[in-house]
N, C-alpha and C positions, 0 to 999 in steps of 0.2 A: 559511425558506421552506417552503411547503406544496406538495410536488411535484404532487399531483393538481390543485390550484387553477391552477398554472401550465400544466399540460398542457391543462386545459379552455380557458384563455385563448388559448394558442397555437394550439390546434385551430380555434378560431373565427376567428383572424386569418390563419393560414397553413395552413389545412387540407390543401391539395393539395401542400404542399412535402414532400419526403422528410425523414423524421425519423431513422429508424434502418435501417441495412443490415447484415445478418448473412450468413454464408456460404450460407444457403439462400434468403433472401427479403429484401424490403424493405417498409417501411410508411410511409405519410404520417402527419402529425400527426393528421389526422382519423381515420384507420384505427386508429392507436395508442390514441387516446382512446376509440373505440368498443370495441375489444378490452378495454381496461382496465375500463370500466364494466360490461361483460357478465361479465367474469371476477370482479370484485368482487361482483356480485350473486349469481353462482353459489357463491362461497365463503360468502357470507352465508347462502344457502339451506342450505349444508352445515354451518352452525353456527359459522363464524368470526365473532367479534364484536370490537368496539372494545376495545383493550387486550390482546387475545390475541396470544400469540407464535406466529409462523408461520415455520418453518424452510424454507429454499430450498436445494436441492441440484441445481443446473442448470448446464450449461456456459454460456459466454459466448454470448448469443443474444437475439433479440427476446423470446422467452418469459421470459427472466430480467428484461428491462426491464418487460414487462407485469406480472409479479408484483410488482415493486417499486412501480410506480405504483398497483396495485390495493390493496396494503397501506395506502398513504397514503389512498386513497379510503375504505377501511373504517375507518381509524383503528387498524388492527392493527399489531403490531410486527414489522418485517422483520428476519429473522435468517438471513443466508446462511452456508453452510458451504463451505469449500474442498474441491472434489471430490478433491483429491490427499491429503487426510488419510486415515490408516488407519482402518478401522472402529472400532478401540478408542479412537482419539482422538475420533472423532465421538461415540461412545457416552458418553464422559465429559462432553462439552459438552451433549448432549441430556439426560443425567441431571441436570445442574446447572440448565439453563434450563427444563426441563419444558414444551416447546412444545405447543400444541394441535394443530397440523397440520404436515405435511411435504409440500412440493411438490418433486417430483423427476423426473428423466429415467429412462426404462427402461434406459439404458446403465449406471445405477448400481444395478441390481437386486441384484447379488451383494453390494454394500456394504449395501444395505437388509436383506438376509437375515441379515447378520452382526451387525446392530445389535440389542442387547437392549432398549434403552429407546425403543421406537417410539411416536411420537405416536398419538393415537386416530384421526386422519384422515390418509390419504395420497392425494395427487392426482398422477397419473402423466402425464408429457409424453412425446412421441415414441412414441406407440402404447400398446398394452396390455401389462402385465407378463405374462411367460410363465406357463404353468401351474405351480401350486405356490405362487405368491405370493397370499395371500388378502387380500381387502378392497381398498378404495381406489376412487377415481373416475378416470375418464379426462378429462383436461383438454380434449382435442379434443371429446369428446362433450358435456361440460357447456357449453362455449363455443358449440357448435352449437345447443343446445337452450334456452339462457337468454337472456332479454332484460334490458336495463338497467332495473332497477326501483327500486333503493334510492337514497336521497338520500346525497350524499357527506358524510363526517364533517366537522364544524366543529372544526378543530384550532387550538391556540394555540402560540405560539413555544416554550413550555417543555414541551410534550407530547412524550413519548418516541416516536421514529420508528423507531429501529433499535437492535439489539444486535449489535455486531461483535466477534467473539472475536479476541483478539490471537494472534500466531503462536506465542507461548510460548517464544521464544528465550531468555528469562531465567527460565523456570520454567513453572508451570502456566498454561495459557491463561485469560485473564480476559475477561468480557463487558463491552465498553465501551458504555455507554448514551448514545445520540446523540439529541439533541432537534432539533426543527424549526429552532430558532435557529442551531444549528451549521451547518445545511445552506447558509446564505447565504455562507459564507466562500469556497468554491471558485469559484463563478461570479463573485462579486464580485472575487476576486483575479485571475481570468483576464481580466476586463474591464479592470480598472485597471492591472494590472502588464504584461500582454501584449497588451492591446487586442483580445482575442478578441470577435467580434461575429457577427451573424446571417448574414454572408456566409462564415463559416468552416466547414470540414469537419474534424472530429477523428477520428483513428484510435485505437481502444482495443484494445491488444494485450496488456494485462496482465490478470490474473484479476479478473473483476467481483465475485467473492465477497469481495474485500478493499475497502479504502476507495475505490479508484479507481472501482468500479462505481457506487455511489451518487453519487460526485462528478461523474462524466461524465453520468450520467442527470439530475442536477439542472441541469447546464449546458445540456443538450439542450433542456429546456423553459423555462429561465430566460432565456437570452440571445436567442433560441433558436438552436441550431446543429444541423447534421446530424452524426450519429455513425456511423462505420463500425466494425463489431465483428469482431475475429478470434476464432475458436474457440480457437485456441492459437497461440503465437508460433513462427515460424521466420523466420530473417533473409531468406531468399529470398521467402517469401510476403509478408513485411512490405513489402519494397520494391515488389513487384508491386501490392499494395493501394494504396499511395501514388499510383503512376502511374495505376492504373485509375480511382480515384475522385477524383483531383485533390485529395488531402488537403492541408490548409493548416497543421495543427498536430498534434503527437503527442508522446507521452513514452514512455520506456522505462526499465527498470532498468539499472544499470551493466553487469551481466553480459550483458544483451541488446545493449547498445551495443558491447561487445567483439566479439560475433558479427557485428554489422553492419560494424564496422571490418575484420573478417577476410574479408569477401566478396571474391572475385576482381574485379579491375578489367576487366570484360568488356563494358562499355558498356551494360549492361542496367539500371543504377541511374539513375533519373530523379527527383531531388528538386526539380525546378524549381517545383512548385506549393507547396512547403513554405516558410512564412515563420517558423515557430517550431518548434524541435526541442528537447525538454527531457529531462533525465534526473532521476529521483527515486528514492528508496529507500535510497541510501547516497551518501556523498561520492564524487566521481569524481576519479581521479588525473590529474595534469597531462598525462602521456604519452598517456592515452586521449583526453582532450579535444583535445590538439594534433593527433593523428592524424585525428580526426573533422573538425575545423575546416579543416585543410589539404586533406583529400581532397574534402570536400563543399562547401567555400566558404561556410559559414554558421556563425554563432556558436551554440554549444551552451549552452542555458539550464538552470537548475536551481532547486531550492527545497528547503525543509525542512518536513516535517509528520510527524505520527504519528497513529495511530488515536485516541488520547486528545485530540488537538488537530487536528481535521480541517483539511485544506489550505484556504487558504494560511496558513502562519506566516511564512516568508520566501520571497523569490524574487529572481532576478537581474533587472536592468533590461532592457527590450526593446532588442535590438540590441547590448548589451554582452557578453552571454554570461558564461562563467565566467572573467572577466579577472583574478580573484584565485584562484590555485591552492588547492584544497580548500575554498573558500568556498561556502556555500549561499545567498548573497544577503543582503538586508536584510529586516527585518520589513516586512510589507505593511500600510500604513495603512488601505487600503480594507477589509481584513478585520478591522481593529481589533486587530492583533497587537502585543503588547509582549513583549520578550525581555530577560532579565537573566541574568548569570552570578553564582552565589553560592558561598561556601565551605561547609564542613561546619556552620558555625553559622548559616547563612542570611544572612550579610552579603554585600552587593553588592561584587563584585570590579571593579577598574579594567580598562580595555582591555588586552588582551594576556595577562591571567592566566587560567589554566585552572581551571575549576570546573564546577558543575552548571548545566545550562541549565534555566531556569524560564520559564514562559509565562503570560500572562494575556490575556483577550479573550473575545469571544462564541463562539469556535470550540472552547472547552473542553467536554469530555464532562460529563454530569451526574454520573457516577461509574461504578464497577464493579458490574455486576448482582449483587445478593444477596451483596455482599462489602464491608460497611462498613469493616472493618479496613484492607483494601487501599486503599479510597477515601480514608480519613483520612490514610494514609501519603503519598499523592501530591497531594491537593488541600488546600492550606492557605492561608487568608486570600485566596482568589480567585486563587491561583497554582497552576499545575500543575508539580510537581517531576518532570521528565521522566526522570531517571536517566541522561540523556545528558551526556557530558562535552564541553565546548566552550569557546570564547572569542570575544569580540567585538574587532574592531580599532578603531582611532581613527575610522574612517568609519562604524562601525555594522554592518559585515559580520560574519556569523556563520560560525564554523568548528565543525563537529561532528567530534569525535575519537574517540568510542567510548562505552562504557557505564561508569557510575560504579562499579557493583558488580564490574566486571571488573578486580579489583585483586589484585596479587601482593605478599606480604609477604616481603621479603628481609632477614633478620637484624633484624627489627623495624621496617624502613623500608618505607613504602608506595610501590609502583610501579604506576602505572596502565598497563594493557596498551595502551590507546588512544594514550598519549603515545609509547610505543616504536614502535607500528605506524605512527604518522604520520611519524616520522623515517625508518623503513625504507622507506616508500613514496615518499619523496623521492629515493631512489637510482634512477638511470636504468635499472638492470637489473631492478628489482623491480616486478612487476605488482600483487601482492597480498601482504599479510602478516597473520598471525594469531599473537598472542603469548599464551602460556599459562604458568601457574606450575606447577612440578613439585616435589614434596617431595624433599628430599635426606636423607642419613643424619643430619643435625643437626636434623631436624624444622623446618628453615627451608624456603624455596622458592627454586628457581632460575628465572630468566627464560629461557624457551625460545622461539625464533622459528621459525615454519613459513612458508616463502616459496615463492611461485609467481613464477618469473622470466618476463620478456618473451621472446617467441619469438626464439631465436638469441642471447640474452644470456648472458653468463657472468661470474661474479664469485666470488671466494673468500670463505670464512668470515672470514678475518683482515681482508680489505679491508672487509667489511661492519661488523665490530666497530670498526675504525678510523673508519669513517664515522659510526657511532653516537656514538663518544666525542667527536666535535666538537660534539654537541648535547645529550648526556645525561650525567648523573653516572655514575660508574663502576659503582655498584651497580644502575643501570637497564639497562646494556648487556647484551644476551642472552649467557648463558654458552655457548649452543649455537645454531647456525643450521642448520635442517634444510630441505632443498630437496624440494618435493613437486610433483606434477603439477597438482593442483587443490584448491580448498577448497569445501566444501558451501555452498549458498546457500539462503536462504529464498525463497518465491515472489516477494517484492518486491526480490530482488537483493542483500540484505545477506548477509555471511558468517554462516553459521549456527554460532555458537560452541557451542551445545548439542550438536548432532549431531557436530561436530568433536571435542569433548571426549569424547563417548561412544566415538567411533572410536579416539581416541588412548589413552584409559585403559581401553577395553573394559568400560565399565560405565555404567549410566544416570546422567545428571547433571541436577540441578535446582537 
């Protein structure tokens, strides 16, 4: 899909309807379209052209949405940065991508000052930068003084629309190149799998700088739906937004779901307007799902996607929820998704066997930006080799169990950390598990489990080992169980193994 084409269409059909609400203001579809056209013209006057890379460093907001649609209007390439990245991390990305322009909020002025590889053009939102920051344009000023003069770009399905840098939990961040064709998958999946339609109101509480931002903004103009944006997540603010705006669907990361479950039962939580509540980003453990469904009286849905294969890949069926523990649903036909499980030789494995998850379909990325070697490694014969370990059951439900490269070698035998973690998380006392390999004096590795227990739960190391021996070979059973208070998370709610390894071994890990 071409986002600006759909925005133009929906503005003509539903111009007075609310399109997006953020913490400061709201806009109709007609207002959003006019803002987009004027901002695209202003950027064109400033030298931004079709095919140019434009970096966006903005909080969740209408401004973020406007820049997204404006890039489509210009035919420029949209490249968001997560504001939570350290300046050094941003600098590496900017050095690699060499964008022409940077659109940013004045709240990130200190970050901007610390970046060495600054683009030639800076456009500031939320006021003017303080004295000492040279150059740049004021977004407010150019919007006020510019009229919509340029014609929209005529884009094709295989044209590059965005570059989204991965979180880097498995190494150096890579720029995922997204085409217009990929953009169809999410709204098509929402419509087919969960019957999301023009009467729905979605709540976006996760960072727009990740895959969810473009996905929701595409759904906004494709279906079309109203989007309510949170600047940042807090469980109390989340439930208030749902009641205030009569939200009908939303999704959260598993770590966010835990916080919602932990809210006191004080009568202030009203989910009566919600007909679809989903969790994405990592598999959800059965205990968390059970607590949510019993407390709030609605099924919890889920699905599977990754930046390299934009959603939807799999999803649960409407009304069923996560009725199979640890499952992330079935491939979504409307999105054209195909899923296989293969072994090290690329041979297809039967149901129930653990292997690498590979995906084919129109939702696949074009490749990694300026990284042909990494692209060849994961894109082969029309299939994306995800690096995720998983299995399919006899009914076609997919189970994601971890990362393929997260492997421990015990006396010459391969142990997948994901397999051990999945067994540990089935114990009723365990909330989260991270399994690492640690060298011993024989230059082999030991399997060490780091566990976060459920509130009030208690279990001994020997009992956990006995529990593991029921499902695992002896060499896979952790030699040590270490109990900790928390595990670091990525912005999308996954356990951040990279940061955790750095913390445990007190050295950088890649």
